[in-house]
ZAROLUM-691905 format. One line per 4 residues: number of its first residue (from 1); their letters; for each residue x, y, z of N, C-alpha, C, O, CB. Coordinates in steps of 0.1 Angstrom, whole numbers, plus 5000, padded with zeros to 4 digits. Glycine has a CB too. Example, Ala and Ser with C-alpha at 12.3 -4.5 7.8 and 13.67 -1.06 7.14 Angstrom:
<torvexs>
1> AS> 5132 4943 5078 5123 4955 5078 5132 4967 5078 5142 4967 5085 5113 4955 5090 ~ 5128 4978 5071 5137 4989 5071 5129 5000 5079 5134 5011 5080 5141 4994 5057
</torvexs>
This chain:
<torvexs>
1> XXXX> 3281 1215 9393 3286 1215 9379 3300 1216 9378 3305 1226 9381 3279 1225 9370 ~ 3307 1206 9373 3323 1205 9375 3329 1216 9368 3324 1221 9358 3330 1191 9371 ~ 3341 1220 9374 3345 1232 9368 3352 1228 9353 3358 1218 9350 3356 1240 9378 ~ 3348 1238 9343 3349 1237 9326 3363 1230 9322 3364 1222 9312 3348 1253 9318
5> XXXX> 3373 1235 9331 3388 1231 9328 3389 1216 9332 3397 1208 9326 3400 1241 9338 ~ 3381 1212 9342 3383 1196 9344 3377 1189 9336 3382 1178 9333 3380 1191 9357 ~ 3363 1194 9331 3359 1184 9319 3365 1185 9306 3363 1176 9297 3346 1185 9316 ~ 3374 1199 9305 3382 1197 9292 3395 1187 9298 3399 1180 9290 3387 1214 9285
9> XXXX> 3401 1186 9307 3410 1179 9309 3404 1163 9305 3409 1157 9296 3416 1182 9325 ~ 3396 1160 9310 3389 1147 9312 3389 1147 9298 3397 1138 9294 3374 1145 9319 ~ 3383 1154 9289 3382 1150 9275 3393 1143 9267 3395 1133 9261 3379 1162 9267 ~ 3403 1156 9271 3418 1155 9263 3421 1139 9269 3426 1131 9261 3433 1170 9270
13> XXXX> 3419 1136 9279 3425 1123 9283 3417 1111 9276 3424 1103 9271 3424 1121 9300 ~ 3406 1110 9274 3397 1103 9267 3398 1102 9255 3398 1091 9250 3387 1106 9268 ~ 3400 1114 9247 3404 1113 9233 3420 1110 9228 3424 1108 9217 3399 1125 9227 ~ 3428 1110 9241 3441 1105 9236 3442 1089 9243 3450 1081 9239 3455 1116 9242
17> XXXX> 3436 1087 9250 3440 1073 9255 3431 1059 9249 3419 1061 9244 3439 1074 9272 ~ 3436 1049 9250 3431 1038 9240 3424 1031 9252 3429 1022 9259 3442 1027 9230 ~ 3412 1036 9254 3404 1030 9269 3394 1019 9261 3388 1022 9250 3394 1046 9280 ~ 3393 1007 9268 3385 0998 9261 3384 0994 9248 3374 0987 9244 3375 1001 9264
21> XXXX> 3394 0997 9240 3397 0994 9228 3385 0999 9219 3380 1010 9220 3401 0980 9227 ~ 3381 0990 9210 3371 0993 9199 3360 1000 9202 3355 1010 9196 3367 0981 9193 ~ 3353 0995 9215 3343 1005 9219 3344 1021 9223 3335 1030 9221 3337 1000 9229 ~ 3354 1023 9227 3357 1038 9232 3362 1046 9216 3358 1057 9211 3372 1038 9247
25> XXXX> 3370 1037 9209 3374 1044 9197 3361 1048 9191 3361 1059 9185 3382 1035 9188 ~ 3351 1042 9191 3340 1043 9182 3336 1055 9187 3338 1065 9180 3330 1031 9182 ~ 3330 1057 9202 3324 1066 9209 3333 1078 9206 3326 1089 9204 3321 1062 9224 ~ 3346 1079 9206 3355 1091 9206 3352 1096 9191 3351 1109 9189 3372 1086 9210
29> XXXX> 3352 1089 9181 3351 1092 9165 3337 1096 9161 3335 1102 9150 3354 1079 9157 ~ 3325 1094 9172 3313 1101 9168 3309 1114 9178 3297 1119 9179 3301 1089 9168 ~ 3321 1118 9186 3316 1132 9189 3312 1141 9182 3318 1144 9171 3323 1136 9194 ~ 3300 1150 9189 3298 1162 9183 3302 1174 9188 3296 1180 9196 3287 1163 9183
33> XXXX> 3314 1178 9182 3319 1191 9188 3314 1206 9186 3316 1214 9195 3330 1193 9185 ~ 3306 1208 9174 3299 1218 9173 3284 1217 9166 3280 1206 9162 3308 1226 9166 ~ 3277 1227 9164 3263 1227 9159 3265 1225 9144 3273 1231 9137 3255 1241 9162 ~ 3258 1217 9140 3255 1213 9127 3248 1222 9118 3236 1224 9120 3249 1201 9127
37> XXXX> 3256 1229 9106 3249 1239 9101 3237 1235 9092 3238 1226 9085 3258 1247 9093 ~ 3226 1242 9093 3214 1239 9085 3219 1241 9071 3227 1250 9068 3202 1248 9089 ~ 3213 1231 9063 3216 1226 9049 3202 1231 9041 3191 1227 9044 3218 1208 9049 ~ 3205 1239 9033 3196 1244 9021 3193 1234 9012 3201 1227 9007 3202 1255 9013
41> XXXX> 3179 1231 9011 3171 1220 9001 3180 1216 8990 3181 1205 8986 3158 1225 8995 ~ 3187 1227 8986 3191 1223 8971 3207 1218 8975 3216 1217 8967 3190 1239 8958 ~ 3209 1215 8987 3221 1211 8990 3223 1198 8993 3234 1193 8991 3226 1217 8999 ~ 3211 1190 8998 3206 1179 9002 3207 1168 8990 3199 1168 8981 3191 1181 9006
45> XXXX> 3218 1159 8990 3220 1145 8980 3207 1140 8979 3199 1138 8989 3230 1133 8986 ~ 3204 1139 8964 3193 1130 8962 3190 1117 8971 3178 1113 8974 3194 1126 8950 ~ 3204 1109 8974 3205 1096 8979 3198 1097 8993 3192 1088 8998 3220 1091 8980 ~ 3200 1109 8999 3196 1111 9015 3181 1109 9013 3175 1104 9022 3202 1127 9023
49> XXXX> 3173 1114 9003 3159 1116 9005 3151 1103 9001 3140 1100 9005 3153 1129 8997 ~ 3161 1095 8992 3153 1082 8984 3152 1072 8994 3161 1070 9003 3161 1075 8971 ~ 3142 1065 8994 3137 1054 9005 3141 1043 8998 3136 1043 8987 3121 1052 9010 ~ 3150 1032 9002 3154 1021 9000 3146 1006 9007 3143 1005 9019 3167 1024 9005
53> XXXX> 3145 0996 8999 3138 0985 9001 3147 0975 8997 3156 0977 8989 3125 0984 8994 ~ 3146 0965 9003 3152 0951 9000 3145 0940 8993 3138 0937 9002 3155 0945 9010 ~ 3143 0933 8984 3135 0923 8981 3141 0913 8974 3153 0914 8969 3125 0928 8976 ~ 3131 0902 8972 3138 0889 8964 3127 0888 8953 3120 0878 8953 3140 0874 8974
57> XXXX> 3127 0895 8944 3116 0891 8933 3114 0880 8925 3103 0878 8919 3117 0898 8924 ~ 3123 0871 8926 3123 0861 8916 3119 0850 8927 3117 0839 8921 3139 0859 8907 ~ 3117 0850 8940 3113 0839 8947 3097 0843 8954 3091 0854 8957 3126 0836 8958 ~ 3093 0829 8955 3078 0830 8960 3076 0840 8970 3084 0842 8979 3074 0817 8966
61> XXXX> 3063 0848 8969 3060 0856 8981 3046 0853 8983 3038 0851 8974 3063 0873 8978 ~ 3043 0853 8999 3031 0850 9002 3026 0862 9013 3031 0865 9024 3032 0835 9007 ~ 3012 0869 9008 3009 0881 9014 3004 0878 9026 2996 0869 9028 3000 0890 9007 ~ 3008 0887 9038 3002 0884 9049 2989 0889 9051 2986 0898 9044 3009 0887 9058
65> XXXX> 2981 0884 9059 2967 0890 9063 2966 0906 9067 2974 0914 9072 2963 0882 9075 ~ 2952 0909 9061 2951 0923 9065 2950 0926 9080 2942 0919 9086 2940 0929 9059 ~ 2957 0937 9086 2959 0939 9100 2947 0950 9104 2942 0958 9095 2974 0943 9104 ~ 2943 0950 9118 2933 0960 9122 2938 0966 9134 2939 0959 9144 2920 0954 9125
69> XXXX> 2943 0978 9134 2949 0983 9146 2938 0985 9160 2942 0988 9171 2955 0997 9141 ~ 2926 0983 9157 2916 0982 9168 2916 0969 9174 2908 0967 9183 2903 0986 9164 ~ 2922 0960 9170 2920 0946 9177 2930 0947 9189 2931 0937 9196 2925 0932 9165 ~ 2939 0958 9194 2946 0960 9204 2950 0972 9205 2954 0979 9196 2955 0953 9203
73> XXXX> 2950 0975 9220 2955 0990 9220 2966 0994 9218 2969 1006 9214 2954 0996 9231 ~ 2977 0983 9219 2990 0985 9216 2994 0987 9202 3004 0994 9199 2997 0976 9220 ~ 2982 0979 9191 2985 0978 9177 2982 0994 9174 2988 0998 9165 2976 0967 9168 ~ 2973 1002 9181 2970 1014 9179 2980 1025 9183 2981 1035 9176 2958 1016 9184
77> XXXX> 2987 1023 9192 2996 1031 9199 3011 1032 9187 3017 1042 9184 2999 1022 9215 ~ 3014 1018 9181 3023 1016 9174 3019 1024 9161 3029 1029 9156 3026 1003 9173 ~ 3009 1024 9156 3004 1028 9142 3007 1044 9146 3015 1050 9140 2986 1022 9137 ~ 3000 1049 9155 3000 1065 9156 3012 1071 9159 3013 1083 9159 2991 1072 9165
81> XXXX> 3023 1063 9164 3038 1067 9167 3043 1074 9156 3042 1070 9144 3047 1055 9170 ~ 3050 1086 9160 3054 1095 9148 3063 1107 9154 3059 1112 9164 3041 1101 9141 ~ 3072 1111 9148 3081 1121 9154 3075 1134 9152 3074 1138 9140 3095 1120 9149 ~ 3071 1144 9163 3063 1155 9162 3074 1168 9169 3080 1169 9180 3047 1152 9171
85> XXXX> 3072 1175 9161 3082 1188 9168 3074 1201 9169 3080 1211 9173 3095 1191 9158 ~ 3063 1201 9166 3053 1213 9171 3050 1209 9184 3042 1200 9186 3040 1214 9162 ~ 3055 1215 9195 3050 1217 9207 3042 1228 9210 3044 1238 9202 3060 1216 9215 ~ 3033 1229 9221 3023 1239 9224 3030 1245 9234 3026 1257 9237 3009 1235 9229
89> XXXX> 3039 1240 9241 3045 1249 9252 3037 1245 9264 3041 1252 9273 3043 1266 9249 ~ 3029 1238 9267 3023 1235 9277 3030 1227 9290 3041 1222 9288 3013 1228 9272 ~ 3024 1227 9303 3031 1220 9313 3029 1206 9316 3017 1202 9315 3028 1226 9324 ~ 3040 1199 9318 3037 1185 9324 3033 1183 9339 3041 1187 9347 3048 1177 9321
93> XXXX> 3025 1177 9342 3022 1172 9355 3032 1159 9361 3036 1149 9355 3007 1168 9354 ~ 3035 1162 9375 3044 1152 9380 3039 1137 9380 3046 1127 9382 3046 1155 9394 ~ 3022 1137 9375 3020 1122 9371 3025 1117 9360 3030 1105 9360 3007 1119 9369 ~ 3024 1127 9349 3026 1122 9335 3043 1121 9333 3048 1117 9323 3018 1134 9323
97> XXXX> 3050 1126 9343 3065 1126 9343 3067 1112 9348 3076 1105 9342 3071 1138 9353 ~ 3060 1107 9358 3061 1096 9367 3059 1084 9355 3067 1076 9353 3048 1096 9381 ~ 3049 1086 9350 3045 1076 9342 3055 1073 9330 3058 1062 9327 3031 1078 9337 ~ 3059 1083 9325 3070 1083 9314 3083 1074 9320 3089 1064 9315 3076 1101 9311
101> XXXX> 3084 1079 9330 3100 1072 9335 3099 1060 9340 3107 1052 9336 3109 1080 9348 ~ 3089 1056 9348 3085 1044 9352 3085 1031 9344 3091 1020 9346 3074 1045 9355 ~ 3074 1036 9332 3072 1026 9324 3079 1025 9312 3077 1017 9303 3060 1025 9322 ~ 3090 1035 9314 3099 1032 9301 3112 1024 9308 3117 1015 9302 3104 1048 9291
105> XXXX> 3115 1028 9320 3130 1023 9324 3130 1016 9338 3139 1010 9343 3141 1037 9326 ~ 3117 1019 9345 3116 1014 9358 3115 0999 9364 3112 0991 9356 3107 1020 9363 ~ 3116 0996 9374 3116 0981 9378 3102 0973 9381 3093 0976 9389 3125 0980 9392 ~ 3102 0962 9372 3086 0957 9374 3081 0954 9387 3088 0948 9396 3084 0943 9366
109> XXXX> 3070 0957 9389 3064 0952 9403 3072 0958 9412 3077 0951 9420 3064 0938 9406 ~ 3075 0973 9412 3083 0980 9422 3077 0979 9438 3083 0979 9448 3084 0996 9418 ~ 3065 0978 9435 3059 0979 9451 3061 0963 9457 3058 0961 9469 3041 0984 9451 ~ 3065 0953 9450 3064 0938 9453 3079 0935 9456 3081 0924 9461 3058 0929 9439
113> XXXX> 3089 0942 9455 3105 0938 9456 3108 0930 9468 3104 0936 9478 3115 0951 9456 ~ 3113 0920 9469 3116 0913 9480 3131 0908 9482 3136 0903 9493 3107 0902 9478 ~ 3139 0910 9470 3152 0905 9469 3159 0911 9458 3153 0918 9449 3152 0891 9468 ~ 3172 0908 9457 3181 0917 9445 3175 0911 9433 3172 0919 9425 3200 0915 9443
117> XXXX> 3171 0899 9431 3167 0893 9419 3154 0900 9415 3152 0898 9403 3166 0877 9421 ~ 3145 0907 9419 3134 0915 9418 3142 0927 9412 3139 0929 9400 3125 0916 9431 ~ 3148 0934 9416 3156 0946 9412 3161 0944 9400 3161 0954 9393 3166 0949 9421 ~ 3166 0932 9393 3172 0930 9380 3159 0929 9370 3161 0926 9358 3182 0917 9380
121> XXXX> 3148 0930 9374 3136 0928 9365 3130 0940 9359 3119 0943 9365 3125 0921 9372 ~ 3133 0946 9351 3128 0960 9348 3118 0958 9333 3116 0947 9329 3144 0972 9346 ~ 3114 0971 9327 3103 0969 9318 3113 0972 9305 3108 0978 9295 3090 0980 9320 ~ 3123 0968 9304 3132 0965 9289 3140 0954 9292 3142 0949 9303 3142 0979 9283
125> XXXX> 3146 0951 9283 3158 0941 9283 3169 0945 9285 3171 0957 9282 3160 0933 9272 ~ 3180 0937 9290 3195 0944 9291 3201 0930 9293 3198 0922 9301 3199 0956 9305 ~ 3212 0929 9283 3223 0916 9283 3226 0913 9295 3231 0923 9301 3236 0917 9276 ~ 3224 0903 9301 3230 0899 9313 3223 0905 9327 3227 0902 9338 3246 0903 9313
129> XXXX> 3213 0913 9324 3207 0924 9330 3219 0932 9340 3219 0934 9352 3194 0917 9339 ~ 3228 0937 9331 3236 0946 9335 3232 0959 9336 3237 0967 9344 3245 0946 9328 ~ 3223 0963 9329 3215 0976 9331 3226 0986 9330 3229 0991 9341 3206 0978 9346 ~ 3234 0990 9320 3244 1002 9318 3239 1015 9316 3247 1024 9317 3252 1001 9307
133> XXXX> 3224 1018 9313 3219 1031 9313 3214 1037 9323 3208 1031 9332 3211 1031 9306 ~ 3216 1052 9324 3211 1061 9335 3202 1070 9324 3204 1073 9312 3225 1071 9344 ~ 3193 1073 9333 3183 1081 9327 3182 1095 9335 3181 1095 9347 3169 1072 9327 ~ 3183 1108 9329 3184 1116 9332 3172 1124 9324 3167 1119 9314 3196 1118 9332
137> XXXX> 3167 1140 9330 3160 1147 9321 3159 1161 9322 3158 1164 9334 3148 1144 9321 ~ 3160 1170 9314 3157 1183 9317 3143 1189 9316 3137 1190 9306 3165 1191 9310 ~ 3140 1192 9327 3121 1195 9329 3121 1209 9325 3129 1217 9331 3113 1193 9348 ~ 3112 1213 9315 3112 1227 9309 3101 1233 9312 3100 1246 9311 3114 1227 9294
141> XXXX> 3091 1225 9315 3078 1233 9316 3071 1225 9326 3067 1214 9322 3070 1235 9301 ~ 3068 1228 9340 3057 1224 9349 3056 1234 9360 3065 1242 9364 3059 1211 9353 ~ 3043 1232 9366 3041 1241 9378 3041 1233 9389 3040 1238 9401 3027 1250 9377 ~ 3042 1218 9387 3042 1212 9402 3057 1212 9410 3059 1215 9421 3036 1194 9401
145> XXXX> 3066 1208 9400 3080 1207 9406 3088 1217 9400 3083 1222 9390 3087 1193 9404 ~ 3102 1222 9405 3113 1231 9400 3116 1224 9388 3116 1212 9385 3126 1233 9409 ~ 3119 1236 9378 3124 1232 9364 3140 1230 9369 3145 1235 9379 3122 1246 9349 ~ 3145 1220 9360 3161 1220 9360 3162 1204 9353 3154 1198 9346 3170 1222 9379
149> XXXX> 3175 1201 9358 3182 1187 9353 3178 1177 9367 3178 1181 9379 3201 1190 9351 ~ 3175 1167 9363 3169 1157 9373 3178 1142 9367 3183 1139 9356 3149 1157 9371 ~ 3176 1135 9377 3185 1122 9377 3172 1114 9378 3162 1119 9384 3197 1119 9391 ~ 3171 1101 9373 3159 1092 9379 3165 1081 9386 3172 1072 9381 3150 1086 9367
153> XXXX> 3162 1080 9398 3167 1069 9406 3157 1057 9406 3147 1058 9412 3171 1074 9420 ~ 3161 1047 9399 3154 1036 9395 3152 1028 9407 3141 1023 9409 3162 1029 9384 ~ 3163 1026 9417 3157 1019 9430 3149 1024 9439 3143 1017 9448 3167 1015 9437 ~ 3147 1035 9438 3136 1042 9448 3126 1049 9439 3119 1058 9444 3143 1053 9458
157> XXXX> 3124 1045 9428 3113 1053 9417 3112 1065 9422 3102 1069 9427 3098 1046 9416 ~ 3124 1074 9420 3123 1086 9426 3132 1096 9416 3140 1090 9408 3128 1085 9443 ~ 3130 1108 9417 3137 1119 9409 3144 1128 9419 3139 1131 9430 3127 1127 9399 ~ 3158 1132 9413 3168 1138 9421 3172 1150 9414 3178 1150 9403 3180 1129 9424
161> XXXX> 3169 1161 9420 3172 1177 9416 3187 1175 9412 3194 1170 9421 3170 1190 9429 ~ 3194 1179 9401 3208 1179 9398 3212 1194 9399 3220 1197 9408 3212 1173 9385 ~ 3207 1201 9392 3207 1217 9389 3191 1222 9385 3183 1218 9377 3218 1220 9376 ~ 3191 1231 9393 3176 1241 9395 3180 1252 9381 3191 1255 9377 3175 1254 9415
165> XXXX> 3170 1254 9375 3168 1262 9364 3162 1260 9352 3161 1249 9348 3177 1265 9362 ~ 3159 1270 9345 3152 1270 9332 3163 1269 9319 3169 1278 9314 3142 1283 9331 ~ 3164 1256 9315 3175 1258 9305 3169 1257 9289 3173 1249 9280 3188 1246 9309 ~ 3160 1263 9287 3154 1258 9273 3163 1264 9262 3166 1258 9252 3136 1264 9270
169> XXXX> 3168 1277 9265 3180 1281 9254 3192 1274 9254 3198 1274 9243 3184 1295 9257 ~ 3195 1268 9263 3210 1260 9264 3206 1248 9256 3215 1245 9247 3215 1256 9282 ~ 3195 1240 9257 3194 1228 9251 3188 1232 9236 3190 1223 9227 3184 1218 9260 ~ 3183 1242 9233 3181 1249 9220 3196 1248 9210 3197 1245 9198 3178 1266 9225
173> XXXX> 3206 1253 9222 3220 1256 9211 3226 1241 9211 3233 1236 9201 3234 1270 9219 ~ 3223 1233 9224 3231 1219 9226 3227 1209 9213 3235 1202 9206 3227 1211 9242 ~ 3213 1211 9212 3209 1204 9199 3208 1208 9188 3206 1200 9179 3200 1199 9199 ~ 3208 1224 9184 3209 1231 9175 3195 1229 9167 3193 1228 9155 3222 1228 9168
177> XXXX> 3182 1230 9180 3170 1227 9173 3162 1237 9182 3158 1233 9193 3165 1211 9173 ~ 3158 1250 9176 3149 1260 9182 3135 1251 9188 3133 1251 9200 3145 1273 9171 ~ 3128 1244 9181 3117 1239 9185 3117 1232 9197 3107 1227 9202 3113 1233 9177 ~ 3129 1230 9202 3129 1220 9214 3125 1228 9226 3121 1222 9236 3142 1213 9218
181> XXXX> 3126 1242 9225 3121 1251 9236 3107 1250 9241 3104 1251 9253 3122 1264 9231 ~ 3099 1247 9232 3087 1247 9236 3080 1233 9241 3068 1232 9242 3080 1254 9225 ~ 3089 1222 9243 3088 1209 9247 3088 1211 9261 3093 1220 9267 3099 1199 9241 ~ 3081 1198 9269 3080 1199 9281 3092 1193 9291 3093 1197 9302 3069 1195 9283
185> XXXX> 3098 1185 9285 3109 1177 9289 3119 1170 9278 3115 1169 9267 3104 1165 9296 ~ 3133 1167 9284 3139 1163 9273 3148 1153 9280 3158 1157 9287 3146 1173 9265 ~ 3145 1141 9279 3151 1128 9287 3163 1127 9278 3163 1128 9266 3140 1113 9286 ~ 3174 1123 9287 3187 1124 9284 3192 1107 9288 3190 1103 9299 3195 1137 9293
189> XXXX> 3197 1099 9278 3198 1086 9280 3215 1084 9278 3222 1087 9268 3189 1077 9268 ~ 3219 1080 9290 3235 1079 9291 3236 1064 9292 3227 1056 9293 3242 1087 9305 ~ 3251 1062 9292 3255 1047 9295 3269 1046 9303 3280 1050 9298 3256 1039 9280 ~ 3268 1039 9315 3281 1036 9322 3284 1024 9315 3278 1014 9317 3281 1034 9337
193> XXXX> 3294 1025 9307 3298 1013 9297 3303 1003 9304 3300 0992 9301 3308 1017 9288 ~ 3312 1004 9314 3318 0994 9323 3307 0982 9325 3310 0970 9323 3323 1000 9338 ~ 3297 0985 9329 3288 0977 9336 3287 0965 9327 3287 0953 9331 3274 0985 9339 ~ 3285 0969 9314 3282 0954 9304 3295 0952 9297 3296 0942 9291 3269 0956 9290
197> XXXX> 3306 0961 9298 3319 0954 9290 3324 0948 9300 3334 0942 9296 3330 0963 9281 ~ 3322 0947 9311 3333 0941 9321 3329 0924 9320 3336 0915 9324 3331 0947 9340 ~ 3317 0923 9314 3311 0908 9311 3311 0905 9299 3312 0893 9296 3297 0905 9316 ~ 3309 0914 9288 3308 0909 9272 3320 0913 9266 3323 0908 9255 3296 0917 9263
201> XXXX> 3328 0921 9273 3343 0926 9265 3335 0935 9252 3326 0943 9253 3355 0908 9257 ~ 3340 0933 9243 3339 0944 9230 3326 0941 9223 3321 0950 9216 3352 0943 9217 ~ 3319 0926 9226 3307 0927 9222 3294 0935 9230 3283 0938 9225 3304 0915 9221 ~ 3298 0937 9241 3291 0945 9251 3287 0960 9245 3276 0966 9246 3303 0946 9264
205> XXXX> 3298 0964 9237 3292 0979 9231 3280 0975 9223 3271 0983 9224 3302 0987 9220 ~ 3278 0964 9214 3264 0965 9206 3252 0962 9219 3241 0966 9218 3264 0952 9192 ~ 3256 0956 9227 3241 0952 9236 3239 0969 9243 3228 0972 9248 3246 0936 9253 ~ 3250 0979 9244 3247 0988 9252 3237 0999 9243 3228 1006 9247 3261 0994 9258
209> XXXX> 3242 0997 9231 3234 1009 9221 3220 1002 9216 3210 1009 9213 3243 1014 9207 ~ 3220 0988 9217 3206 0982 9216 3198 0985 9228 3186 0987 9226 3208 0968 9214 ~ 3204 0985 9242 3195 0990 9250 3188 1004 9251 3178 1006 9257 3199 0989 9259 ~ 3195 1013 9246 3194 1025 9245 3179 1027 9235 3169 1034 9238 3209 1031 9239
213> XXXX> 3181 1019 9223 3170 1018 9214 3156 1015 9221 3145 1021 9219 3172 1008 9204 ~ 3160 1003 9231 3146 0999 9237 3141 1008 9245 3129 1011 9244 3146 0986 9245 ~ 3148 1015 9254 3142 1026 9264 3135 1035 9256 3124 1039 9257 3153 1035 9272 ~ 3144 1039 9246 3139 1055 9237 3126 1050 9232 3116 1058 9233 3151 1060 9221
217> XXXX> 3124 1037 9225 3111 1032 9218 3100 1032 9229 3089 1038 9228 3112 1017 9212 ~ 3104 1026 9241 3095 1025 9253 3088 1043 9256 3077 1047 9258 3105 1018 9268 ~ 3100 1049 9256 3095 1065 9258 3084 1070 9250 3074 1076 9254 3107 1077 9256 ~ 3087 1067 9236 3079 1072 9223 3065 1067 9224 3055 1074 9224 3085 1066 9209
221> XXXX> 3066 1052 9226 3052 1047 9229 3044 1051 9240 3032 1052 9238 3053 1035 9230 ~ 3051 1053 9252 3042 1058 9264 3034 1071 9261 3022 1073 9262 3050 1060 9277 ~ 3046 1081 9255 3045 1093 9252 3031 1093 9243 3022 1100 9247 3058 1099 9246 ~ 3030 1085 9233 3020 1086 9224 3007 1078 9230 2996 1079 9224 3026 1080 9211
225> XXXX> 3007 1073 9239 2998 1067 9247 2988 1074 9254 2976 1073 9256 3004 1060 9254 ~ 2998 1084 9259 2995 1095 9267 2988 1110 9262 2985 1119 9268 3007 1096 9272 ~ 2988 1108 9248 2985 1118 9239 2995 1131 9239 2992 1143 9237 2971 1121 9242 ~ 3007 1125 9241 3018 1137 9239 3028 1134 9226 3030 1123 9221 3028 1138 9253
229> XXXX> 3032 1147 9224 3041 1147 9211 3057 1142 9217 3061 1142 9229 3042 1164 9204 ~ 3063 1137 9207 3076 1129 9209 3087 1133 9198 3083 1134 9186 3073 1112 9209 ~ 3099 1135 9202 3107 1134 9188 3122 1129 9192 3129 1137 9197 3106 1149 9180 ~ 3127 1119 9189 3140 1117 9190 3152 1126 9186 3151 1132 9175 3142 1106 9185
233> XXXX> 3163 1127 9192 3172 1136 9187 3185 1125 9190 3187 1118 9200 3171 1153 9197 ~ 3194 1125 9178 3206 1118 9180 3217 1128 9178 3228 1124 9181 3208 1107 9171 ~ 3217 1141 9174 3226 1150 9170 3227 1161 9184 3216 1167 9186 3222 1157 9155 ~ 3236 1163 9191 3238 1172 9202 3252 1173 9205 3261 1167 9199 3231 1167 9215
237> XXXX> 3253 1182 9214 3272 1187 9216 3272 1177 9231 3266 1179 9241 3277 1210 9218 ~ 3280 1166 9227 3283 1154 9238 3290 1164 9249 3287 1161 9260 3295 1140 9234 ~ 3297 1173 9248 3307 1179 9258 3298 1189 9267 3300 1190 9279 3320 1189 9249 ~ 3287 1196 9261 3278 1206 9269 3268 1195 9277 3264 1197 9288 3269 1217 9257
241> XXXX> 3265 1184 9269 3255 1175 9284 3264 1170 9292 3260 1170 9304 3245 1161 9279 ~ 3277 1165 9290 3285 1159 9300 3286 1168 9310 3285 1164 9321 3297 1155 9296 ~ 3287 1180 9308 3292 1192 9317 3277 1197 9327 3276 1202 9338 3299 1207 9305 ~ 3265 1195 9317 3252 1197 9327 3250 1189 9334 3245 1193 9344 3240 1198 9323
245> XXXX> 3253 1172 9332 3251 1163 9339 3262 1161 9351 3258 1154 9360 3250 1152 9331 ~ 3273 1167 9352 3281 1164 9360 3290 1153 9358 3297 1148 9367 3274 1164 9370 ~ 3291 1148 9344 3295 1135 9344 3310 1130 9343 3317 1140 9340 3289 1129 9335 ~ 3316 1121 9344 3331 1118 9341 3331 1112 9326 3327 1101 9323 3339 1107 9352
249> XXXX> 3335 1120 9318 3336 1112 9302 3342 1102 9302 3342 1096 9291 3342 1120 9290 ~ 3350 1096 9310 3360 1085 9307 3350 1069 9312 3354 1057 9310 3378 1088 9317 ~ 3338 1075 9319 3331 1062 9325 3318 1062 9321 3311 1052 9319 3332 1060 9342 ~ 3312 1074 9318 3298 1076 9312 3297 1089 9305 3303 1099 9307 3286 1077 9323
253> XXXX> 3287 1083 9292 3285 1090 9283 3273 1094 9278 3266 1084 9277 3291 1086 9276 ~ 3266 1106 9273 3253 1104 9268 3250 1097 9254 3259 1097 9246 3248 1116 9268 ~ 3240 1093 9249 3238 1086 9239 3226 1090 9229 3226 1089 9217 3236 1073 9245 ~ 3216 1094 9237 3203 1099 9232 3196 1108 9240 3196 1108 9252 3196 1089 9230
257> XXXX> 3189 1115 9231 3178 1126 9237 3165 1124 9232 3165 1121 9221 3180 1140 9235 ~ 3154 1125 9239 3142 1125 9235 3131 1135 9241 3126 1133 9252 3138 1113 9237 ~ 3128 1145 9233 3121 1156 9237 3104 1150 9238 3098 1143 9230 3124 1168 9225 ~ 3098 1156 9249 3083 1153 9249 3078 1163 9252 3085 1173 9257 3079 1144 9257
261> XX> 3063 1165 9251 3054 1176 9254 3042 1174 9247 3039 1164 9240 3060 1189 9251 ~ 3033 1186 9249 3020 1187 9242 3021 1197 9231 3011 1199 9224 3009 1190 9251
</torvexs>
């Protein structure tokens, strides 16, 4: 883990420098520096709870045919997908972890790779096959492999132990969510922005965030198909995640967290 003073220095540079224009300015402006205080029900504006829809009532409408989720296994998984936070604190197996990582962000036909082009074919779309995302995870519950912070090595379809330990309490503080301590693992999606921005310039920033959504949805659908509970988390302390993963915040930053468990 990097010395905290070095992390602070890099953050100071990031917050003061004009790096890559619009994109980094957006990222800098959305850093979460402290835990969000819990809001009492009577403090929540009504507009936050109201569900909005758009329609064209004066134009002709054609009703769609009735759908049946039993017609296709994917239909059933999509229908069952939901955010769940009540985990039972059970251990995850290496097989389960392998399925989640590979089928959410792995290389298609991994065992049949013949050339560099095959390496660019993954299970999710990426603008220009630039693949700016990196996948890490905090393993909180397992009896088969050590608990700790891991990186998913896509090229080798393996996991690399970055930091061993049980970090349940730390991630509860980072996310300001106590329920996360009973999850089995927390997937952390980061982005190395230059991979996409070097080709698509400012437009590339859109593509990077699209891509994070693709992978996060893959994770959720796979978890649902494995009868696991899953919840996406967008609010977390960026600085603490950077330190845990030993990232250089001027080139790679966390975008999204996903908690998974039984």
